[in-house]
C-alpha positions as CSV (number, residue, x, y, z in Angstrom):
1,P,-13.1,29.5,-22.4
2,P,-11.6,31.7,-19.8
3,G,-9.4,29.1,-18.2
4,K,-7.6,28.1,-21.5
5,I,-7.0,31.7,-22.3
6,S,-5.6,32.5,-18.6
7,A,-3.5,29.2,-18.9
8,A,-2.0,30.5,-22.1
9,Y,-1.5,34.0,-21.0
10,A,0.4,32.6,-17.9
11,A,2.6,30.4,-20.1
12,E,3.7,33.3,-22.5
13,N,3.9,35.7,-19.6
14,R,5.7,33.8,-16.9
15,R,7.5,36.6,-15.4
16,Q,4.2,38.4,-14.6
17,I,2.2,35.7,-13.3
18,K,2.6,34.5,-9.7
19,S,-0.3,32.0,-9.7
20,L,-3.1,30.4,-11.7
21,W,-6.4,29.4,-10.7
22,L,-8.4,27.3,-13.1
23,L,-12.1,26.8,-12.7
24,A,-13.0,23.5,-14.9
25,P,-11.0,24.9,-17.9
26,A,-11.9,23.6,-21.4
27,G,-9.4,22.1,-23.8
28,V,-8.1,19.1,-21.8
29,Y,-8.2,16.9,-24.8
30,S,-6.8,13.6,-23.0
31,A,-9.5,13.7,-20.5
32,R,-12.4,11.3,-20.6
33,P,-15.3,12.4,-22.9
34,S,-18.0,14.4,-21.1
35,E,-21.6,13.7,-21.5
36,M,-21.9,16.7,-23.6
37,H,-19.2,15.5,-25.9
38,R,-20.9,12.2,-26.3
39,L,-24.2,13.7,-26.9
40,L,-22.5,15.9,-29.6
41,Q,-20.9,13.0,-31.2
42,Q,-24.1,11.1,-31.6
43,G,-25.5,14.1,-33.3
44,H,-27.7,15.8,-30.6
45,R,-28.0,19.6,-30.7
46,I,-26.8,20.9,-27.2
47,P,-28.6,24.2,-26.4
48,I,-25.5,26.0,-25.0
49,F,-27.2,29.2,-25.2
50,G,-31.1,28.9,-24.3
51,R,-33.2,31.0,-26.5
52,D,-36.6,30.2,-24.9
53,L,-37.9,28.9,-21.6
54,R,-37.4,25.2,-22.4
55,E,-34.0,25.4,-23.7
56,F,-33.0,27.9,-20.8
57,D,-34.4,25.4,-18.0
58,W,-32.8,22.5,-19.9
59,L,-29.5,24.3,-19.9
60,L,-29.7,25.1,-16.3
61,H,-30.1,21.5,-15.2
62,F,-27.4,20.3,-17.7
63,T,-25.0,22.7,-16.6
64,M,-25.6,22.5,-12.9
65,N,-26.4,19.7,-10.7
66,K,-28.3,22.1,-8.1
67,P,-29.3,25.1,-10.1
68,P,-30.5,28.1,-8.1
69,F,-34.2,29.3,-8.4
70,I,-34.5,32.0,-10.9
71,P,-37.8,33.7,-11.0
72,R,-39.7,33.7,-14.5
73,P,-39.4,37.3,-15.0
74,V,-35.6,37.4,-14.7
75,K,-35.3,34.0,-16.8
76,E,-37.3,36.0,-19.6
77,I,-34.8,38.7,-19.4
78,L,-32.1,36.5,-19.5
79,I,-33.4,34.4,-22.5
80,E,-34.2,37.7,-24.2
81,R,-30.6,38.7,-24.1
82,A,-29.4,35.1,-25.0
83,A,-31.6,35.5,-28.1
84,E,-30.3,38.9,-29.0
85,N,-26.7,37.6,-28.8
86,F,-27.3,34.0,-30.0
87,T,-25.5,34.4,-33.5
88,L,-22.4,36.1,-31.8
89,H,-22.3,33.6,-29.0
90,N,-22.5,30.8,-31.2
91,R,-19.9,32.0,-33.6
92,I,-17.4,32.5,-30.7
93,Y,-18.0,29.2,-29.4
94,Q,-17.4,27.6,-33.0
95,E,-14.1,29.5,-33.1
96,V,-13.0,28.4,-29.7
97,A,-14.1,24.8,-30.4
98,A,-12.1,24.9,-33.6
99,E,-8.8,25.9,-31.7
100,A,-6.7,23.1,-31.8
101,L,-4.1,23.9,-29.1
102,A,-4.6,21.4,-26.2
103,L,-4.4,22.6,-22.5
104,E,-1.9,19.8,-22.1
105,D,0.5,21.6,-24.3
106,I,0.0,25.0,-22.9
107,A,0.7,23.2,-19.4
108,E,4.2,22.4,-20.5
109,N,5.2,26.0,-19.8
110,L,3.6,26.4,-16.6
111,T,5.5,26.3,-13.4
112,V,3.5,28.8,-11.2
113,P,1.4,27.3,-8.3
114,T,-1.9,26.4,-9.9
115,R,-5.1,25.6,-8.3
116,I,-7.6,23.5,-10.4
117,V,-11.3,23.6,-9.0
118,W,-13.8,21.2,-10.6
119,G,-17.2,19.9,-9.8
120,R,-17.5,16.1,-9.7
121,R,-20.8,16.3,-11.5
122,D,-19.8,18.4,-14.4
123,R,-21.5,17.1,-17.6
124,V,-20.1,19.7,-19.8
125,L,-16.3,19.0,-19.2
126,D,-15.3,15.8,-17.7
127,P,-13.7,16.0,-14.2
128,S,-10.9,13.7,-15.3
129,G,-9.4,16.8,-16.8
130,A,-8.4,17.8,-13.4
131,E,-6.5,14.8,-12.8
132,V,-4.7,15.2,-16.0
133,L,-3.5,18.7,-15.2
134,D,-2.6,17.9,-11.9
135,Q,-0.2,15.2,-13.3
136,L,1.3,17.8,-16.0
137,L,1.7,20.8,-13.7
138,P,4.7,20.6,-11.2
139,N,3.0,23.1,-8.7
140,A,-0.7,22.1,-9.0
141,S,-3.2,21.2,-6.4
142,V,-6.8,20.1,-7.1
143,L,-10.1,20.7,-5.4
144,F,-13.0,18.5,-6.4
145,L,-16.4,19.9,-5.3
146,E,-19.0,16.9,-4.8
147,D,-22.4,17.1,-6.0
148,I,-21.5,20.0,-8.3
149,G,-21.7,20.6,-11.8
150,H,-20.0,22.8,-14.6
151,V,-20.8,26.2,-12.7
152,P,-19.3,25.8,-9.3
153,M,-19.3,29.8,-8.9
154,V,-23.2,29.5,-9.2
155,E,-23.9,26.5,-7.3
156,E,-21.3,26.9,-4.3
157,P,-20.2,30.5,-4.6
158,K,-19.1,30.7,-1.0
159,K,-17.0,27.7,-1.2
160,V,-15.5,28.6,-4.3
161,A,-14.8,32.1,-3.2
162,E,-13.2,30.8,0.1
163,D,-10.9,28.4,-2.0
164,F,-9.8,31.2,-3.9
165,K,-9.1,33.5,-1.0
166,T,-7.3,30.6,0.8
167,F,-5.2,29.8,-2.3
168,N,-4.0,33.4,-2.5
169,E,-3.4,33.7,1.2
170,T,-1.2,30.5,1.2
171,L,0.9,31.9,-1.6
172,A,1.2,35.3,0.2
173,N,2.9,33.6,3.3
């Protein structure tokens, strides 16, 4: 997960990092269990990488509250690529999921200004993770995006980009 990796890098390289912007980062283990976590605990198989049209559409609607329209020919290409890389993506997911280091532990070494952005309707990672990080990080601020799921950069790209830009401009002043 990019957010957890970025946070770990920032914690290890504090002199090089001036700020951190986290978009629904994985690894906040003290957050409330997400819907995906509860389904996995019940033994459901979650198609994280859609290999056919049914799985792909399910994935879109599970990860996003307002998925964009994607023409069928484009979906077919995306599905084809996902199927080609299914084994690799699954292996990477399993390795990352097995990583025991919590973002809470990494946060102990983060003092840089940090912006946390999270969709309130995230079913993959519970939004309470933002509240946990906000309490742990001394220079954190949080933006919750209402009616947005796990992929805010797709659902609200303009709002997410504006927040990133504003956060950076604020630090520059």
